[in-house]
TIRO-2110 file (N, C-alpha, C; in Angstrom, 1 decimal):
// TIRO-2110
324.6, 92.3, 55.0, N, 1, A
325.0, 92.3, 53.8, CA, 1, A
326.7, 93.2, 54.2, C, 1, A
327.8, 92.5, 54.6, N, 2, A
329.1, 92.9, 54.6, CA, 2, A
329.9, 94.0, 53.8, C, 2, A
330.3, 95.0, 53.8, N, 3, A
330.4, 96.0, 53.4, CA, 3, A
332.3, 95.6, 52.6, C, 3, A
332.1, 96.0, 51.4, N, 4, A
333.4, 95.6, 50.6, CA, 4, A
334.4, 96.4, 50.5, C, 4, A
335.6, 96.4, 50.5, N, 5, A
336.3, 97.2, 51.4, CA, 5, A
337.3, 97.5, 49.3, C, 5, A
337.3, 99.0, 49.3, N, 6, A
337.8, 99.5, 48.1, CA, 6, A
339.7, 99.7, 48.1, C, 6, A
340.3, 99.2, 48.3, N, 7, A
341.5, 98.9, 48.3, CA, 7, A
342.4, 101.0, 47.8, C, 7, A
342.2, 100.6, 46.6, N, 8, A
342.1, 102.1, 46.3, CA, 8, A
342.1, 103.1, 46.6, C, 8, A
340.5, 103.3, 47.0, N, 9, A
339.7, 104.5, 47.5, CA, 9, A
340.6, 104.6, 49.0, C, 9, A
340.7, 103.0, 49.9, N, 10, A
341.1, 103.6, 51.2, CA, 10, A
342.2, 104.6, 50.7, C, 10, A
343.5, 104.2, 49.9, N, 11, A
344.8, 104.2, 49.4, CA, 11, A
344.6, 106.5, 49.7, C, 11, A
343.5, 106.5, 48.6, N, 12, A
343.4, 107.8, 48.4, CA, 12, A
342.7, 108.2, 49.7, C, 12, A
342.0, 107.9, 49.9, N, 13, A
341.6, 108.8, 51.6, CA, 13, A
342.6, 108.7, 52.2, C, 13, A
343.8, 107.9, 52.0, N, 14, A
345.4, 107.9, 53.3, CA, 14, A
345.8, 109.2, 53.0, C, 14, A
346.0, 109.2, 51.7, N, 15, A
346.5, 110.6, 50.7, CA, 15, A
346.0, 111.4, 51.2, C, 15, A
344.6, 111.5, 50.6, N, 16, A
343.9, 112.9, 51.0, CA, 16, A
343.7, 113.5, 52.9, C, 16, A
343.8, 112.5, 52.9, N, 17, A
343.8, 112.4, 54.7, CA, 17, A
345.5, 113.2, 55.4, C, 17, A
346.4, 113.3, 54.8, N, 18, A
347.9, 113.2, 54.9, CA, 18, A
348.5, 114.8, 54.3, C, 18, A
347.5, 115.0, 53.4, N, 19, A
347.8, 116.2, 52.5, CA, 19, A
347.1, 117.0, 53.3, C, 19, A
346.2, 116.9, 53.9, N, 20, A
345.0, 117.7, 54.3, CA, 20, A
345.7, 118.4, 55.9, C, 20, A
347.0, 117.0, 56.6, N, 21, A
347.8, 117.2, 57.7, CA, 21, A
348.8, 118.1, 57.1, C, 21, A
349.1, 118.5, 55.8, N, 22, A
350.2, 118.6, 56.0, CA, 22, A
351.4, 117.8, 56.0, C, 22, A
351.3, 116.7, 55.7, N, 23, A
352.2, 115.6, 56.2, CA, 23, A
353.2, 114.8, 54.9, C, 23, A
354.1, 115.3, 54.7, N, 24, A
354.5, 114.9, 53.2, CA, 24, A
354.6, 113.1, 53.9, C, 24, A
354.8, 112.5, 52.6, N, 25, A
354.7, 110.7, 53.0, CA, 25, A
355.4, 110.3, 53.6, C, 25, A
356.9, 110.6, 53.5, N, 26, A
357.9, 110.5, 53.8, CA, 26, A
357.7, 110.2, 55.5, C, 26, A
357.6, 111.7, 56.0, N, 27, A
357.3, 111.3, 57.8, CA, 27, A
356.2, 110.2, 57.7, C, 27, A
354.9, 110.4, 56.8, N, 28, A
354.0, 109.4, 57.1, CA, 28, A
354.8, 108.2, 57.7, C, 28, A
354.7, 107.4, 56.7, N, 29, A
356.2, 106.4, 56.3, CA, 29, A
356.6, 105.8, 57.6, C, 29, A
357.4, 107.2, 58.4, N, 30, A
358.6, 106.8, 59.1, CA, 30, A
358.2, 106.9, 60.6, C, 30, A
356.7, 107.9, 60.9, N, 31, A
355.6, 107.5, 61.7, CA, 31, A
355.1, 106.5, 62.0, C, 31, A
354.5, 105.8, 60.9, N, 32, A
354.2, 104.1, 61.1, CA, 32, A
355.0, 103.0, 61.4, C, 32, A
356.0, 103.2, 60.7, N, 33, A
356.9, 102.3, 60.4, CA, 33, A
357.4, 101.4, 59.3, C, 33, A
357.2, 102.1, 58.4, N, 34, A
357.0, 101.1, 56.8, CA, 34, A
358.3, 102.3, 56.0, C, 34, A
358.2, 101.8, 55.1, N, 35, A
359.3, 102.4, 54.2, CA, 35, A
358.2, 103.6, 53.3, C, 35, A
358.9, 104.1, 53.2, N, 36, A
358.2, 104.8, 51.7, CA, 36, A
357.5, 104.4, 50.7, C, 36, A
358.5, 103.3, 49.4, N, 37, A
357.8, 102.9, 49.0, CA, 37, A
355.9, 102.3, 49.7, C, 37, A
356.5, 101.4, 50.6, N, 38, A
355.3, 100.9, 50.7, CA, 38, A
354.3, 101.7, 51.4, C, 38, A
354.6, 102.8, 51.6, N, 39, A
353.8, 103.8, 52.0, CA, 39, A
352.6, 104.7, 50.8, C, 39, A
354.1, 104.5, 49.6, N, 40, A
353.0, 105.3, 48.0, CA, 40, A
352.2, 104.1, 47.2, C, 40, A
352.6, 102.8, 48.1, N, 41, A
352.1, 100.8, 47.6, CA, 41, A
351.0, 101.3, 48.3, C, 41, A
350.6, 101.3, 49.4, N, 42, A
349.4, 101.5, 50.2, CA, 42, A
348.3, 102.9, 49.6, C, 42, A
349.3, 104.0, 49.3, N, 43, A
348.4, 105.2, 48.6, CA, 43, A
348.0, 105.1, 47.4, C, 43, A
348.8, 103.7, 46.9, N, 44, A
348.1, 103.6, 44.8, CA, 44, A
347.3, 102.3, 45.5, C, 44, A
346.8, 101.7, 46.9, N, 45, A
345.8, 100.6, 46.3, CA, 45, A
346.4, 99.3, 46.5, C, 45, A
347.9, 99.6, 46.1, N, 46, A
348.9, 98.3, 46.3, CA, 46, A
348.7, 97.4, 47.1, C, 46, A
349.2, 98.0, 48.3, N, 47, A
349.6, 97.9, 49.6, CA, 47, A
348.4, 97.8, 50.2, C, 47, A
348.3, 96.6, 51.8, N, 48, A
347.3, 97.0, 52.0, CA, 48, A
347.8, 97.2, 53.3, C, 48, A
347.4, 97.2, 55.0, N, 49, A
348.1, 97.7, 55.9, CA, 49, A
347.7, 96.6, 57.1, C, 49, A
348.6, 97.0, 58.2, N, 50, A
347.9, 96.2, 59.4, CA, 50, A
347.2, 97.1, 60.2, C, 50, A
346.3, 96.6, 61.1, N, 51, A
345.7, 96.8, 61.9, CA, 51, A
346.6, 97.6, 62.4, C, 51, A
347.5, 97.6, 63.0, N, 52, A
348.6, 98.6, 64.1, CA, 52, A
348.8, 99.9, 63.3, C, 52, A
349.0, 99.7, 62.2, N, 53, A
349.6, 100.4, 61.2, CA, 53, A
347.7, 101.7, 61.2, C, 53, A
347.1, 101.2, 61.4, N, 54, A
346.2, 101.5, 60.8, CA, 54, A
345.6, 102.6, 61.6, C, 54, A
345.7, 102.1, 62.8, N, 55, A
345.7, 102.8, 64.3, CA, 55, A
346.2, 103.9, 64.5, C, 55, A
347.7, 103.9, 64.3, N, 56, A
349.2, 105.0, 64.0, CA, 56, A
348.0, 105.7, 63.5, C, 56, A
347.6, 105.4, 62.0, N, 57, A
347.3, 106.4, 61.4, CA, 57, A
346.0, 107.0, 61.8, C, 57, A
345.3, 106.3, 62.7, N, 58, A
343.9, 107.5, 63.2, CA, 58, A
344.4, 108.1, 64.4, C, 58, A
345.5, 108.1, 64.7, N, 59, A
346.0, 108.6, 66.1, CA, 59, A
346.8, 110.1, 64.9, C, 59, A
347.4, 109.6, 64.0, N, 60, A
348.0, 110.8, 63.8, CA, 60, A
347.1, 111.9, 62.8, C, 60, A
346.3, 111.2, 62.0, N, 61, A
345.2, 111.8, 62.0, CA, 61, A
343.6, 112.6, 62.4, C, 61, A
343.7, 111.8, 63.4, N, 62, A
342.3, 112.1, 64.3, CA, 62, A
341.4, 111.7, 64.1, C, 62, A
341.6, 110.9, 64.0, N, 63, A
340.0, 110.5, 62.7, CA, 63, A
339.4, 108.7, 63.4, C, 63, A
338.0, 108.2, 62.7, N, 64, A
338.1, 106.8, 63.2, CA, 64, A
338.4, 106.0, 61.5, C, 64, A
338.5, 105.1, 62.7, N, 65, A
338.6, 104.1, 61.3, CA, 65, A
338.3, 103.8, 60.1, C, 65, A
336.9, 103.7, 60.0, N, 66, A
335.5, 104.2, 59.2, CA, 66, A
335.9, 104.8, 58.4, C, 66, A
336.9, 105.9, 58.7, N, 67, A
336.5, 107.0, 58.1, CA, 67, A
337.9, 106.4, 56.6, C, 67, A
338.8, 106.1, 57.4, N, 68, A
340.1, 105.7, 56.4, CA, 68, A
339.6, 104.2, 55.3, C, 68, A
339.1, 103.3, 56.2, N, 69, A
338.2, 102.0, 55.7, CA, 69, A
337.2, 102.3, 54.4, C, 69, A
336.2, 102.9, 55.2, N, 70, A
335.2, 103.5, 54.3, CA, 70, A
334.9, 104.7, 54.4, C, 70, A
335.2, 105.4, 54.0, N, 71, A
335.3, 106.9, 53.9, CA, 71, A
333.8, 107.5, 54.8, C, 71, A
334.1, 106.5, 56.1, N, 72, A
332.3, 107.6, 56.5, CA, 72, A
333.4, 107.9, 58.2, C, 72, A
332.8, 109.7, 58.2, N, 73, A
333.4, 109.5, 59.3, CA, 73, A
332.2, 110.1, 60.2, C, 73, A
333.0, 110.0, 61.8, N, 74, A
332.5, 110.3, 62.9, CA, 74, A
332.1, 111.7, 63.2, C, 74, A
330.5, 111.5, 63.7, N, 75, A
330.5, 112.7, 64.3, CA, 75, A
331.0, 112.9, 65.5, C, 75, A
331.6, 112.6, 65.9, N, 76, A
332.3, 112.7, 67.6, CA, 76, A
333.7, 112.5, 66.7, C, 76, A
334.8, 113.1, 67.3, N, 77, A
336.0, 112.8, 66.8, CA, 77, A
336.7, 112.1, 67.7, C, 77, A
337.6, 110.3, 68.0, N, 78, A
337.5, 110.3, 68.7, CA, 78, A
339.0, 109.7, 68.6, C, 78, A
340.1, 109.9, 69.6, N, 79, A
341.3, 109.0, 69.1, CA, 79, A
341.2, 107.1, 68.7, C, 79, A
341.9, 106.7, 67.7, N, 80, A
341.6, 105.2, 67.8, CA, 80, A
342.1, 104.5, 69.4, C, 80, A
342.6, 104.8, 70.3, N, 81, A
342.8, 104.1, 71.7, CA, 81, A
341.6, 104.0, 72.4, C, 81, A
341.1, 105.3, 72.0, N, 82, A
339.2, 105.4, 72.6, CA, 82, A
338.3, 104.9, 72.3, C, 82, A
338.6, 104.5, 70.9, N, 83, A
337.7, 104.0, 69.7, CA, 83, A
337.8, 102.4, 70.2, C, 83, A
338.8, 102.1, 70.7, N, 84, A
339.0, 100.2, 70.7, CA, 84, A
338.3, 99.7, 72.2, C, 84, A
338.8, 101.1, 72.7, N, 85, A
338.1, 100.5, 74.1, CA, 85, A
336.9, 100.4, 74.3, C, 85, A
336.2, 100.5, 73.1, N, 86, A
334.8, 100.6, 73.3, CA, 86, A
334.3, 99.1, 72.4, C, 86, A
334.8, 98.6, 71.6, N, 87, A
335.3, 98.0, 70.5, CA, 87, A
334.8, 96.0, 71.1, C, 87, A
333.8, 95.7, 70.8, N, 88, A
333.2, 94.5, 71.5, CA, 88, A
333.8, 93.2, 71.1, C, 88, A
334.3, 92.5, 70.9, N, 89, A
334.9, 91.1, 70.5, CA, 89, A
334.4, 91.0, 69.0, C, 89, A
333.1, 90.9, 68.5, N, 90, A
332.9, 90.8, 67.3, CA, 90, A
333.1, 91.3, 66.4, C, 90, A
332.9, 93.2, 67.1, N, 91, A
334.3, 94.2, 65.9, CA, 91, A
335.4, 94.2, 65.7, C, 91, A
336.3, 93.6, 67.2, N, 92, A
337.3, 93.3, 66.5, CA, 92, A
337.3, 92.6, 65.7, C, 92, A
336.8, 90.9, 65.9, N, 93, A
336.7, 90.0, 65.0, CA, 93, A
336.5, 90.7, 63.4, C, 93, A
335.4, 91.4, 63.5, N, 94, A
334.9, 91.8, 62.2, CA, 94, A
336.3, 92.8, 61.3, C, 94, A
336.8, 93.9, 62.7, N, 95, A
338.3, 94.7, 61.7, CA, 95, A
338.8, 93.3, 61.3, C, 95, A
339.4, 92.5, 61.8, N, 96, A
340.5, 91.6, 61.6, CA, 96, A
340.6, 91.1, 60.2, C, 96, A
338.8, 90.5, 60.0, N, 97, A
338.1, 90.1, 58.8, CA, 97, A
338.3, 91.3, 57.9, C, 97, A
338.1, 92.0, 58.0, N, 98, A
338.5, 93.5, 56.8, CA, 98, A
339.9, 93.9, 56.4, C, 98, A
341.3, 93.6, 57.8, N, 99, A
342.3, 93.6, 57.3, CA, 99, A
342.7, 93.0, 56.4, C, 99, A
342.6, 91.3, 56.8, N, 100, A
342.9, 90.2, 56.3, CA, 100, A
342.7, 90.1, 54.6, C, 100, A
341.5, 91.3, 54.0, N, 101, A
341.2, 91.5, 52.7, CA, 101, A
341.6, 92.6, 52.2, C, 101, A
342.0, 93.7, 53.0, N, 102, A
342.3, 94.9, 52.6, CA, 102, A
344.4, 93.5, 52.2, C, 102, A
344.9, 93.3, 53.2, N, 103, A
346.2, 93.5, 52.7, CA, 103, A
346.1, 92.4, 51.7, C, 103, A
345.4, 91.0, 52.1, N, 104, A
345.3, 90.0, 50.8, CA, 104, A
345.8, 89.1, 50.4, C, 104, A
END
């Protein structure tokens, strides 16, 4: 069965990672290329994020996509770029489907 995405939980995980890394919301917004208002909406679960912005966040936070989307930390932390190299086409299709669901 496919995992369901909890948008508010995703936003809360992003906010938690941001605070853990001592990054202001405006700084994170600028680094991923969105407005501070949009970043606030992402963190509150009122807005989704693109795959590109999700990857940017995983690089900033040095975590995996699963940690942000589902709260599952990987034992070995890899940057998103390294993780994406190992994805199969099926993995990419599933990730895109999840992101379409997140984006709404």
